[in-house]
C-alpha positions in Angstrom: 0.0 0.0 0.0 2.8 2.4 1.0 4.7 1.6 -2.3 1.6 2.3 -4.4 1.0 5.6 -2.6 4.6 6.7 -3.2 4.4 5.8 -6.9 1.2 7.8 -7.3 2.7 10.8 -5.5 5.8 10.8 -7.8 3.6 10.5 -10.9 1.4 13.4 -9.7 4.6 15.5 -8.9 5.9 14.9 -12.4 2.6 15.9 -13.9 2.4 19.1 -11.8 6.0 20.0 -12.8 5.1 19.8 -16.4 2.1 22.1 -16.0 4.1 25.1 -14.6 6.8 27.2 -16.1 8.7 30.4 -15.2 9.9 33.1 -17.7 13.6 34.0 -17.4 14.7 37.6 -17.1 15.2 39.1 -20.6 12.5 36.9 -22.1 8.8 36.8 -22.6 6.6 33.8 -23.2 4.3 33.5 -26.2 1.3 31.3 -25.3 -0.2 29.0 -27.9 -3.5 27.2 -27.4 -4.5 24.5 -29.9 -1.5 25.7 -32.1 -2.8 29.3 -32.2 -0.8 32.1 -30.7 -2.8 34.0 -28.1 -2.8 37.8 -27.7 -1.3 38.1 -24.3 2.4 37.5 -23.4 3.4 35.4 -20.5 5.9 37.1 -18.1 5.5 35.4 -14.8 5.0 31.9 -13.3 2.2 30.4 -15.2 0.3 27.1 -15.7 -0.3 25.4 -19.1 -1.4 22.1 -20.4 1.2 20.5 -22.7 -1.3 18.4 -24.7 -3.3 21.4 -25.9 -1.0 24.4 -25.2 2.6 25.6 -25.3 4.8 28.5 -24.2 7.6 29.6 -26.4 10.3 31.9 -25.1 11.3 35.0 -27.0 14.4 37.0 -26.1 13.7 40.8 -25.8 17.2 41.9 -24.8 20.0 42.3 -27.2 20.7 39.1 -29.1 23.5 38.3 -31.6 22.9 36.6 -34.9 25.6 35.5 -37.3 25.8 35.1 -41.1 28.7 32.8 -42.0 30.6 32.3 -45.3 28.7 34.8 -47.5 29.8 34.6 -51.1 29.6 37.6 -53.3 31.2 39.0 -56.5 32.9 42.4 -57.0 32.3 44.9 -59.8 35.1 43.3 -61.8 33.7 39.8 -61.4 36.1 38.6 -58.7 34.6 36.1 -56.3 34.8 37.1 -52.6 34.0 35.4 -49.3 33.0 37.2 -46.1 33.7 34.7 -43.3 31.3 36.1 -40.8 28.9 39.0 -40.3 27.7 39.7 -36.7 24.3 41.4 -36.2 23.2 42.6 -32.8 19.5 43.2 -32.5 16.5 43.1 -30.2 12.7 43.3 -30.4 10.4 45.5 -28.4 8.1 43.5 -26.1 4.9 45.0 -27.4 5.7 43.8 -31.0 6.5 40.2 -30.1 2.9 38.8 -30.6 2.3 40.4 -34.0 5.8 39.5 -35.4 5.6 35.9 -34.3 2.1 35.5 -35.7 3.2 36.9 -39.1 6.8 35.6 -39.4 7.1 32.7 -36.9 9.5 32.3 -34.0 12.5 32.4 -36.4 11.5 35.9 -37.4 15.0 37.2 -36.9 16.3 34.8 -39.6 13.6 36.0 -42.1 13.8 39.7 -41.3 17.4 40.3 -40.3 19.8 37.5 -41.2 18.8 36.7 -44.8 18.3 40.3 -45.8 21.8 41.1 -44.5 23.3 38.3 -46.7 21.4 39.6 -49.7 22.3 43.2 -49.2 26.1 42.6 -48.8 26.0 40.9 -52.2 24.4 44.0 -53.7 27.0 46.2 -52.0 29.9 44.1 -53.4 28.5 44.0 -56.9 28.5 47.9 -57.0 32.2 48.1 -55.9 35.6 47.1 -57.1 37.7 44.8 -54.9 39.9 47.7 -53.8 36.8 49.7 -52.7 35.4 46.6 -50.8 38.6 45.7 -48.9 40.2 49.2 -48.6 38.3 52.4 -49.5 34.8 51.5 -48.4 35.5 48.7 -45.9 34.9 50.9 -42.9 31.5 52.0 -44.4 30.0 48.6 -45.0 29.0 48.0 -41.4 26.9 51.1 -41.3 25.5 50.7 -44.8 24.2 47.2 -43.8 22.8 48.5 -40.4 21.0 51.4 -42.0 19.4 49.3 -44.8 18.2 46.5 -42.6 16.9 49.0 -40.0 15.0 50.6 -42.8 13.5 47.3 -43.9 12.3 46.2 -40.4 11.0 49.7 -39.7 9.0 49.6 -42.9 6.9 46.7 -41.6 6.7 48.1 -38.1 8.4 45.1 -36.6 9.7 46.7 -33.4 13.2 45.3 -34.2 16.2 47.5 -33.5 19.5 46.8 -35.2 22.2 47.8 -32.7 25.2 47.2 -34.8 26.6 45.1 -37.7 30.2 44.0 -37.9 32.1 42.4 -40.8 35.2 40.6 -39.6 37.1 40.5 -42.9 36.9 39.8 -46.7 38.7 36.9 -48.3 39.5 36.8 -52.0 41.6 34.5 -54.3 45.4 34.3 -53.6 46.4 35.3 -57.1 44.4 38.5 -56.8 46.0 39.1 -53.4 49.5 38.7 -54.8 48.7 41.0 -57.8 47.4 43.7 -55.4 50.6 43.4 -53.3 52.7 43.7 -56.4 50.8 46.8 -57.5 51.1 48.3 -54.0 54.9 47.6 -54.0 55.2 49.3 -57.4 53.2 52.3 -56.2 55.4 52.6 -53.1 58.6 52.3 -55.2 57.4 54.9 -57.6 56.6 57.2 -54.7 60.1 56.7 -53.3 61.6 57.4 -56.7 59.6 60.6 -57.1 60.5 61.8 -53.6 64.2 61.1 -54.4 63.9 63.1 -57.6 62.3 66.0 -55.8 65.1 66.0 -53.2 67.7 65.9 -55.9 66.1 68.8 -57.7 65.9 70.9 -54.5 69.6 70.1 -54.0 70.5 71.2 -57.5 68.4 74.4 -57.2 70.2 75.2 -54.0 73.6 74.6 -55.5 72.7 76.8 -58.5 71.6 79.6 -56.2 74.8 79.4 -54.2 76.9 79.5 -57.4 75.0 82.5 -58.6 75.6 84.4 -55.4 79.3 83.5 -55.6 79.5 84.9 -59.1 77.9 88.2 -58.1 80.4 88.8 -55.3 
């Protein structure tokens, strides 16, 4: 009798545990009943019935998404690889229900990550390799941030893009060597021109001294 009572107690304890959940700090719970998202968020200790309902956690503090190994092509047709793009973003609590209803719980992939990958390809296609890796490299982060923020604002998603960071840009080794050779030639040319200017100044000075000597 005692053994049966203990077993029953343990079974009931497990059932009760399954019926309760707490929402961690920095998250809200989206309550679904019969696979339909309800209109009120769960933010405290709450009870639910797993067979007919569910609570999905959604992070409302800053979260970091990553886009890895993005392939793109420069204006000259050179294939490039961006190893990683980091996107820091968050969603306002009051927009969570509407966004998850319309875009699902992977809304950040649909509204932030995929558009980032697409837009960096467009930015690369408009620029030469030198512009991508040197001249405009420091601008790319802000260009991506501004464009994706515009897109999520356009649909009133409540998403904020805090920052975007591109780690580096990789390109074929033969192109790298060619660029290094051109840079070396440019530097050598600059050194030669500077030496010629110095020599010319020296000759001008000598000519001026000679002229003064002749006038004495």
